[in-house]
N, C-alpha and C positions, 0 to 999 in steps of 0.2 A: 319659933316659926319666923320665916323671912317676911319682911314687910312688903306690902304690895308694890311700893315704889322700887324696891330692890329687884323684885321679879320683873317689873317693866323695864328697868335699866338693863338687866341681863338679857332680856328678850331683844331689846334694841341692839345690844352689842353682838348677839348671835346673828341677827339679821344683817348687820353691817359687815361682820366677818364673812358671812355667806356671800354677800354682794362682792366683797373684795376678792374672795376666792374665785367666784365666777368670772370676774373681770380679768384676773390673772390667767385663768384657763383660756379665755377668749383671746387675750393678747398673745399667749404662747401659740395658739392655733393660727392666729394671723401671721405671726413670725414664721412659723413652719410653712404656711402657704406662700408667703413672700419668698422664702428661700427656695422652695420647690419651683416657683415660677421663674426665679432667677436661674436656677440650674437648667430648666427646660429651655429658656431663652438662650443660654450659653451653648447648650447642646445643638439647638437649631442653627445658631450662628456658625458653629464649628462645622456642622454638616454642609451648610450652604457654602461656606468658604472652601471646604474640601472639594465639593462639586465644581465650583468656579475654577479652582486651580487645576482640577482634573481636565476640564474642558480646554483650558489654555495648554496644558501639557500635551493633550491629544492633538491639538492643532499644530503645535510646534513639532511633535513627533512625526507628523505627516510630511514635514519639510526637511527632516534630517536625512542627509545622504551619508550613510555610515562609511567610514574608511575601510578599505579592503583588508588591512592587516589588524583590525580590531579583534582582540581576544578577551574573553571573560565578560564581566558585566560592570565596567567601571562606572563610577558615580561622579557627575559634575554638578556643582551647585552654582546657580547664577542669581544675581540680584538684578531684577528687571524693573526699570523705572518707566512708567507709562502715564499717558494723559487720560482723563476721564473718558475720552473717546475710544480708548484702547490702543491708540498709536504708541508705539514703543519709542522712548527717548534714548534709552541705553540698556545694554545687557552687559553686566560686569561679572566676570568669572570670580567667584568667591572661594571655591574649592576645586582645585584641579583634579581631573580624573586619573591623571598619570599617562594619558594618551593625548598628546597635543592635537592630533588630527581630529579626534572625537570632540575635544573642547571647542575647537574652531568650527566644526560642523554644527554643533549645537548653537553656538553664538550666531552663525549665519542663519540657521533655521528660526531662531527667535526673531531676528530682525526681519526676515522674510514673512513671518506670520503676522506682522503688523497690518491692520489693527487686530489686537487680541480680542477674544470674546468678552463681552461685558457680563457682569454678574446678574442673576435673575433679580436680586434685590439690591438697589443702588447703595444701600448702607454697607454692603460688603466690599465695595470698591476700595482698593488700596493703591496708592500711587506707587509704592514699592512692593514687589513680590519676591520672595525667596523661593526659587523653583529648583527642584532636584530632578535630574535626568539620568536614566540608566538605559542602555540600548535594549535590554531584554525585558523592560517593564513598560 
């Protein structure tokens, strides 16, 4: 028969093991919660940034005067540098559309659209924006 001291020692070991297992489960749950919060924050940031860029593209689109001979749906990509006020410092063509007149029309529209809309959340502001324009979008 086991001695009472051995029974007490085993009981303490079982209790300690149970506490450690509980602590591990809690830590795992905390980590999962942190990861979920980080994913949610990243998704919210992405949505906010997409909405911000969409508002900018909408304002610019309203100022584009399309060339008469434009065919298809060419894509022009611009790197736009702006101040926190939304005032455009520069609009640099990064990817040509293949139609010089369309590229120039978009550049003029970007400059004419200054100041650009500000984001709803100030932390979404970016001094440089990469914006894609297509005449049918």
